[in-house]
N, C-alpha and C positions, 0 to 999 in steps of 0.2 A: 095478238101479241102472245107469243109462246110463254108458258110458264117456265121457270128455271129448269125443272126436271124434264119437261118435254123438250126444251132446247137441247139439253145434254144428250138425251136419247136420240133426237133427230141428228145431232152432230155426229155422234158415234156411228149411227147408221150410215150417214153420208160418208164417213171415213171408210167404212167397210165396203160400200159401193165403189168408192175411190180406189180401194185396194183391188177389188175384183176387176174393175176396168183397166187398171194398170197391169194386172196380171194377164188379162186377155190381150192387151196390146203387146205385152212382152212376148207372149206365145206366138203372135201373128206377125212379128216384125223382125224376125231373126235375119233372114237373107244372108246367112253366113257371117254377119258382122258381129264382132265381140262387143256386147253392150252390157255393162253392169255398173252398179254404184261403186264409187271409189271406196277403197278400204281406208277407214279413218283410224289412224293411230293416235291414241290419247295417252297422256301421262298423268291421268287423274289419280292413279294409285302409285305415283312416283316411280313408275317404270313404263316404258313404251309398250302398249298392248292394243290390239284391235278392239274397238269400242263394242263390237258384237260379242266379245269374249269376256267383257268386264261384268262381273256379277253385282251390278248396282244400277240405279236409275241415273243415266248420264246422257246429256245432250251435247253435241259438238257442232260448231259453226266454223267453217273455214274462213280464212281472210277473204277469199273470192266471194263466198256466199254473203259475208257481211256487206261487201260492196253491192252485190246484186240486190239485196233486200233492204238497202238504205239503213244499215246499222252503223250509225255514226258516233254514238256515245254509249256509255254504260246504261243509260236510261232505255235505250232501244233494245237491249238484249232480251227483255221479257217478251217481245213480240214473237219469239221463236222457241219459247220454252214453257211447257205446261206447269201449272201450280206455282207460278212465280209472278210477283208483282213488285214494281219498283216505284216508290213514292219520292217526290221532289217538292218539299214544302217551300223551298226558295231556290237559291243558287249556291254556288261555292261548295261547301262540304256537307250539305244538308241531305243529300240523297241517301236512302236506305232501302233495304230489300226485305220482302216477306216471302218465305218459301214454305209450303206445306202448312201454313198457319202460324209458323214461328216468325215473329216480326221484330225488326229493329226499330229505331226511332232516330230523329235527326241529330241529337247530340249525345246519344247513349252508346254503350258498347254494342257493336253490330252483332247480328245473329248469323250472318252469312260471311264467311271468310272471303276476302278479295285478294287475289294473288296475281302478280305480274312477273313472269319469268321466275316463278318459284319464290317470290318475295312477298311477304304480307304488306299490304298497303292500309294505312289507318282510315283513309276515306275513299269513297267509291267513285267520285266524279272523275271521269277521264275521257278524253277524246280518243276514239279507236281509229288508228291509222297505222299503216304498214305492219299489220299483224299477220301471224301465221294461222292462228285459230283461237276460238273461244270454247272453253269447256265449262259446262254447268253440271255440278254434282248435287243431286238432291238427297236429303237425309243427312244425319250426323256424320261428320268426317273426323271425329275426335281422335281416333287412333293414329292417323297419319298427319293430321293438321292441328289437332289440339284445340286450344281456346278459341272461342268465338266462331266456330264452324259447326254449331249444333244444328242449324237448319240446312247447311250445305256449303258449297264452295263455288266461287266463280274464278276460273283460271284464265288469264290472258297470256298467250304465248306470242311474243313479238317475232318479227321476221329476222332470221339469222342469215348471214352471207355464206356463199359457196365460192367455187372457183370461177364460175361464169359471172361476168359483170352485167349488171342490170341498172337501168335508170328509169325514173318516172317523174312526170311533172303534170299537175292538173289544176284547172281553174273552175270555179263554180259560182253561179249567181242565182238568186231566188227571191221569193216574196219578202216583203218587209226590209228591203235594202240589205239582204243577206249576201255576203260575199265570202268566198273561201279559196284557199290555195294550199297545195301540199306537194311535196317532192321527196324523192328518196334516190339514193345511189349506193351501190355496194358491189363487192367482188373481192377477188384475191389480189392483195398487194404483193405477196410472194406465193406463188402457186403451191398449194397443198400445205402451206405453213401459216401464213398470216392473212387474215381476212378482215374486212371492215364493212359496216353498213351505217349510213347516216340518213335520218329522215326528219322532216319538219312539217308542221301543219299550222295554218293560220285561218281564223274565221272571225267575222264581225257581223253584227245585225242590230237593227233598231228594234227588233222583236215586236210582239203583238199586243202588249198591254197598253191600255189607255187610262189616263188619270183625269177624272172629271174636275179635280180641284183646279188644275191650271190648263186643262184641255190639251195636254201633251199626249202624243201618240207613240212615244218611244220608250215606254216603261219596259224594263228588262233589257235595255240596250247593253250589248256585251262585246268584248273582244277576247279571244282565246288564242294562246300561243303554246305550241308544244314542240319539243325537240328530243331526239334520241340518237345516241351514238353507241354502236356495238363494235367491239373488237374481239376477234378470236385468234388464239395462237396455238398451234399444234406442233411442238418441237419434235414429236415422234408419234407413232401410232397409238401409244398407250396414254399419253398425257395431253390434256386440253385445258386451256384457260379461256374464259369468257369474261370480258369486262364491259359493263353496260352502264351508261350514264343517261339519265332522263331529266327533263325540265318541263315544268308546267307554270304558266302565268295566265290566270283567268281574272279579268276585270269585268264586273257587272255594274255599270255606271248608275243605273236606276233600278232598284229592286222593288219597285211598286208592283206587287204581284198578287196580293190577296184582296179579293172583292167580296161583296155580300153574296151569300149563297141563296138568299131568299127573295131576290128581286132582280130582274133584268139579266142581260148577258154578262156572264162572269168576267169575260175578257174586258168589258167596257164599264163595269160597275164598281170601279175603284175610285176612292177619293181620299188622297193623302196630302197632308201639308209638308211631309218630309219625304223627299225622293228616296233617300237611302243609297247604299252602295254595298257591294261585296267584292272581296279580293281573295285570291288564293295564289300563293307562290310556293311551289314545291319542287324539290329536286332530290335525286337519290343516285347512289352508285352501288353496284354489286360486282363481286368477283366470284365467279363459279369455277371451281377446279375439279377436274375429273381425272382419275387414274385407274386404268384397267389392269387388274391383277389376273391371274389365271382363274377363271370361274367367278370373279367378283369385281365390282366396281366401287371405288371410294369417291364420294361426292362431297365437296365442301362448298357451302354458299354463305358468303360474308356480305352483309348489306348494311348500309347506313342511309337513313331517310330523314329529311326535315320538311315539315309542312307548316306554313304560316298562313293564317286566315284572319280576315277582318270583315266584319259585317256591321252595318248601321241601318236601323230600320225603325219605321213608325209602328209602335206596338199597340196603339189604340185603333189603327185602321180607319181613321176618320180625318176630316179636314181641319179639325180643331187640334191645337197644340196641347196634348195631354201627356203622353208617355212616349219617349224615344229611348231606344237601347242600342248600345254598341257592344260588339263581342270581338275580343282579340285573343287569338290562340297561337301558341308556338309549341309545336310538338317535334321532338327529336327521338329517333328510334334506331337502335342497333340490334341486329339479329345475326346469329350464327347457327348454322345447321351442318352437322356431319351425318352422313348416312352411308352405310355399306350395303350394297345391293348385289344379290347373286346374279350371275350372268351366264348360266349354263343352260343351253337349250335342251339337253338330254336328261337332266336331273328331274326326278319326280317332285323334288322340293324346291320351291322358289321362296326366297326370304329376303327380308331387309331389316336393318337395325339402325337406330339413329339417336342422336343427341341434339337438343335444341336449347338455345340460350337467347334470352330477350332482356334488353335494358331500354327503358322508355321514360322520358321526361315530358310531361304535358302541363304547360303553364297557360292559365286562362285569366282574362279580365273582362268582367261585365261592368258597363257604366250605364246607369239608368237615370234619365231625366224625368222627374215628376213635376208637372206644372200645377201645383196646388191652387194657384189663383184661378186658373181656368176650370179646375175641378169644383170650384165653389167653396173651398176651405177658407179662403180669405187670407192666405199666407203666401209668401214668395215661393217659387219653385226650388227644388233641391235636387242635388245629384246623389245617387247611391252607387258606391263603387264596391265590387266584389272581386277579390283576387283569390286565386287558388293555384296550387301546384301539386301534381301527383307524380311520384316516382315509383315505377314498377320494375321489379326484378322477377324474371321468370325462368324456370328450368324444366326441361322435360326429357325423359328417355322413352323410346318407343321401339316396338318390334312387330313384325307381321310375317307369317309364313303360310304358304299355300301348298298343300300336299295332294298329289294325284294318287288316290288309292287304286283307281283303275284309269283306263283311258278316258272314261266318261265322268267318274265321280271325283270331285275335288272338295277339300275342306280348307277353309281359311281361318286362322286364329290370329288375333291381334291384340295388343295391350299397350297402353301408354299411361305414364304417370306424369301429370302436370302439377307443378308447384308454382305459386305466385305470391309475392308479397307487395302490397301497396302501402306507400307512405303518403299521407294527405295533409296538407297545411292550408289554412284559409284565413281570410280577413275580410270583414265587411265594415264599411264606414259610410255615414251619411253626412251631408254638409249642413244640416239644420235640425231643428227640434221636432219637425212634423213627421218625418219618415219613421222614426221609432214607434210612433203611435199606430202605424200601418204594418208593423212587424218587421221593419228594416232597421233595427237598432245595431249598435256596434257589436261585432262578433270577432273572436280570435280563437284559433285552436289548431291542433294537429293530432293525428291519430294514425295508427297502423292496423292493417288487417292482412292476414295471410291464410292460405288454404291450399289443400292439395286435392287432386281428383284422379281416380283410376278410371280409364276410358277403354273398356274392352270391346271386342268385335268378334262375331262368329258368323261365318257364311258357309252354307252348303250349296254346291252347284252340281247339276247333272246335265250332261250333254246327251240328249236322246238320239240326236243325229249330229253330223258335222255342222248343221245349219239351225239347230233348235236346242236351246239351253234354258233350263229353269233354275231358279235359285231361291233360297230363303236366308234371311239374315236378321241378326239382332245386334244393335250397336248403341253405345252411350255417347252423348255429347254434353258439353257444358259451355256456358257463357260466363265470362268473368263478372265478379261483383264490382261495385264502384261507389263513389261518393257523389251526392248531390252538390253542385257547385254554384247554384243560384237560389231558387226556392228551397226552403228547408236545408239551408246550407250546412254542410258538414255531416248530414245524416248518411248512413250507409245502407245500401241495398245488397242483399246476399247474391252469391252466384246462382245461376239457374241451371238445372239439370234435366236431361231428357233421355228416355229410352225409345228407340225406334225399331219397330218390327216390320219387315218387308218381305213380300212374295213377288217374284217377277219372272219374266221370261224374255229372251232375246231370240229372234228368228229371222232367217233369210230365205227367200223363195225365188224360184225361176232363175237359177244361176246368179243370184244376188242382184236381181233387178228390183226386188221388193224386200224391204226390211220392215218388220212389225215388232215393236217392243212394248211391253206393258208392265205395270207394277201396281200392287196394292200395299198400303201402309197404315200403320197405327202408331201414334206417338203419344206417350204418357210423360208429362213433365211436371216437376215440382219447383216451388219457389220461383214461379214465373215472374220475370221483371215486367212491370206494367208502367206505361207512360201515363202520367196524370197532368193535365193542363191547369194552370192557374194564371188567369189574366194573360193568356197567350204564351206563357213560359212553362216549360216542362220540368217536372221532377219525377222521381222513380221510386216505386215501392214494390214489394213482393206479394203476389197472390199465392195461395196455397197450392192449388192444383188446376191443371187444364189438360185437355186431350184433343187430338186431331186424328181423323180418319179420312182416307181418300184413295184415289186411283189416278193413274196416268197412262196414256196411250200415245205412242208416237209411230208414225208411218212415213217412210220415204220410198220413192220409186223412180225408176227410169224406164218408162214404157218404150221409148225408142230414142235413137241417138239425138242428142241435143236438148232433150226435155227432161228436167228433174222436177219432181214433186215432193212436197213436204207437208205434213199435217200433224197436229197434236191436240190432245184434249186432257184437261185435268179437273178433278173434283176434290175439294177440300172442305170438310166440315169440322171447324175448330171452335171450341167453346170453353168457357170457364166452368170448372167442376166445383171449385170451392174458392170464393172470393167475396168476403163479407167485410165491409168497411163502414165507417161512420156515415158516409154518404149514401150507402145502400148495399144490398145484397145482389151480386151480379151472377150468381150461379145460373148456368144455362144460357147466358148471353154469348153472342158470337164475338170472337176475338177480332178487334178492329184491324183495318187495312188488309183484310183477307177475302178476296173474291171467292165465292163458293165454286164458281165455274170459270175456267179459262179455256180458250181454244185458239188454234191458229191454223192457217192453210197458206201455202205458197207454191208458186210455180215459176221456173226459170227456163227460158228457151233460147238457145244459141244455134243459129243455122250455119251451115258451111259457107254461106254467102256473106256472113258478117252481121246478119240481123239479130238483134238482141231484144228480148222482152221479159219482164218479170212483173208479178203481181202478188200481193200478200194481204191476208185478212187476219186480224187478231181481235179476240173478244175477251172482255173482263166482266165477270158477273158482279152483282150487287155486293157492296161491302160497306161496313160502318166506319165512321171516323172516330167514334168514342166508345169507351167501355160500357156506357149506359145504353148503347144502341138506339140513340135518339135521332141521329143524323146519318144519312147514307148517300153514297153515290150509286145510282141505278146502273144496271149493266149497259155497256156500250161497246161498239165495234168500230175498228179503224181499218181503212183500206189504203194501201200504198201501191204505187206502180212506177215502172221505169221502162223506157223505150229508147233504143238507140242503134247505132251502127259501130261495129268493132272492126277496124282495119288491122293490118299487120303491125303498124307502128303508132296507131292513134285510135281514139275512140271518142264518140260524141253521144250525149244522152239528153233526153228531157225526162223529168220525173215529177211526181206529185205525192205528197203525204197527206193523210186524212182527207182523201178526195171528196168525201161527202160532208165535210165540215162538221163533224160530230162535236158537240159541246159537252164537256165533262170536267170534273175537278179531280186533280191527282193528289189533293190533300185538303183537309178541312180542319179548322180549329174554332173553338168557341171562346169568345172574349166578352165579358160583361153581358152575358145572356144572348149575344148575337153570334151567328155563324158566318165565318168567312172561309173562302177557299181559293186555291191557286188553279187557274184555268189550264187545261191541257192545250197542246199545240193545235191551232186551227188548220184549215186547208192551206198548204203552201205548195208552190210549184217552182221549178227552176230548170236550169240547163247546166251542163258541165262538159268540159273538153279536157282531154289528156293526151299526152304523147309518151311513148316509152321505147326503150331499146333493150 
């Protein structure tokens, strides 16, 4: 068994060998044929640019690559990005991201901004279908994105229609009675003027969790429905309107998903008397308007989004009726962004300036059933109801400019000012006399908090050649403060701030058949928001200081026509520098939910005869579930593969995920001295068929 350090060293060496072999193949397979990696244009910095020219650590996955590598949901994105880990404690809105050691939590303010078509989404869970590409930006993105992007940003860009009509319809079937269907159609309603694209997705499964309480084998059974309609109108060459509506309906009929971490198979070691359920209903609409001036472009993005979530779960994780909790959330959000972007290809100065407005209402209700009779108190059970409402108003102005002092040397300066005001009201009531003795007495209150944050950015980049660029950057990010809405109800946790320092390089070799990108980073943050668990329920407080150091390496290659290779590796050492509480002093402890090492490799082959094959491997190192560093998930690796035939108008595949049936937990919690975890996906296999025009 390799040690963690040896594993990382061996993996990096393997990637260098991989690069050398790719280069040798590239040199020896020319035969006059033009072979190179596709130029990937990303909008990570809110303007279209070749990813190899972006002075930041950015990964991009095209819509085709997402299908090739079985990227079906946001949870799967981490398999192709270093120093990124996504946790899913349950279903519905509980998914959260850790990036470079900065971690979110399942009902707290996120640390990684999640954007779809330039619109901020409050929750991460999403089926990925009919998309153009995925962009992953690592490091604080405060200057251009503001709040809640201190660790990075995930951008999803959906497919937009053009003049040519296209259509797609596919069916899929797999293990655990899993079935899916998706379809899309789009094209020009009026050539060069009016375009439309419509897409739908449906999936259902009995899932893989087993409940020993009633011997049921369909824990986690779900049904997911998604739809999207896009319209684009271009009355002339200068003016464009994009109207996009999306809808999500996710039903998880049995959320029996947490089993004992200390005995037996995690997938089969659950015993609940309450099956529970989760629901998510979300919809949003956005209007994007663009107008081209001479040398500049004005962009307006107006968006409204509503997300309603309901969850009912057995909180004692046992076959005895002790504690059951329901969670009801109704969030409405309005955002407006204006930005003016320079659009001159000859000017030495590229710039943008913008204004952002946010209005958000977040209403929540927790209802907790405490069965005091079964707890041995000798009194009837009681309900505890906790209601809260948060109204947030936010404003930001931002600007960024990049000046080319020479053809090789560029300097970028950016600055944003974010202001946010939160108004919080809350009420707690119990139905009997016992709950107040356990700390759940009657509470009423309201409070306001406001704060502003300056978020600067400085980047130096130098192109040594047309294919080799190095950069150094410093940037500040922050995460909004908030109010505890269940445990320690009404208490406030402060905003969290980070400084990120990064050195990196981007390079292309052998006429762009091989790309090698790397970065080193150091993060220093204060007032870190820490998740603390109490009887399976989280509340939040601030640690004084923490820091993270690490590195990233990404390689992509096309040795010969039809074969594309990808690989990546990440190292993150994140720990508390000052965090002393009544429960203990955690200085030097590792930050939870942060694998020290991550790695991935993938290959896709398409022959001219229609044969298709892909395989991928992703590794996640040991990481702790708690601040105390008492319980951890050891490192594990997952292998996926897909094989099929692609005809002119149809395609058929067989596929497998987690082919070696690795057992692991993607989240762990401690309740009443016992550890429980949510099992990751077991080995699944399936077939799919699709037709297109």
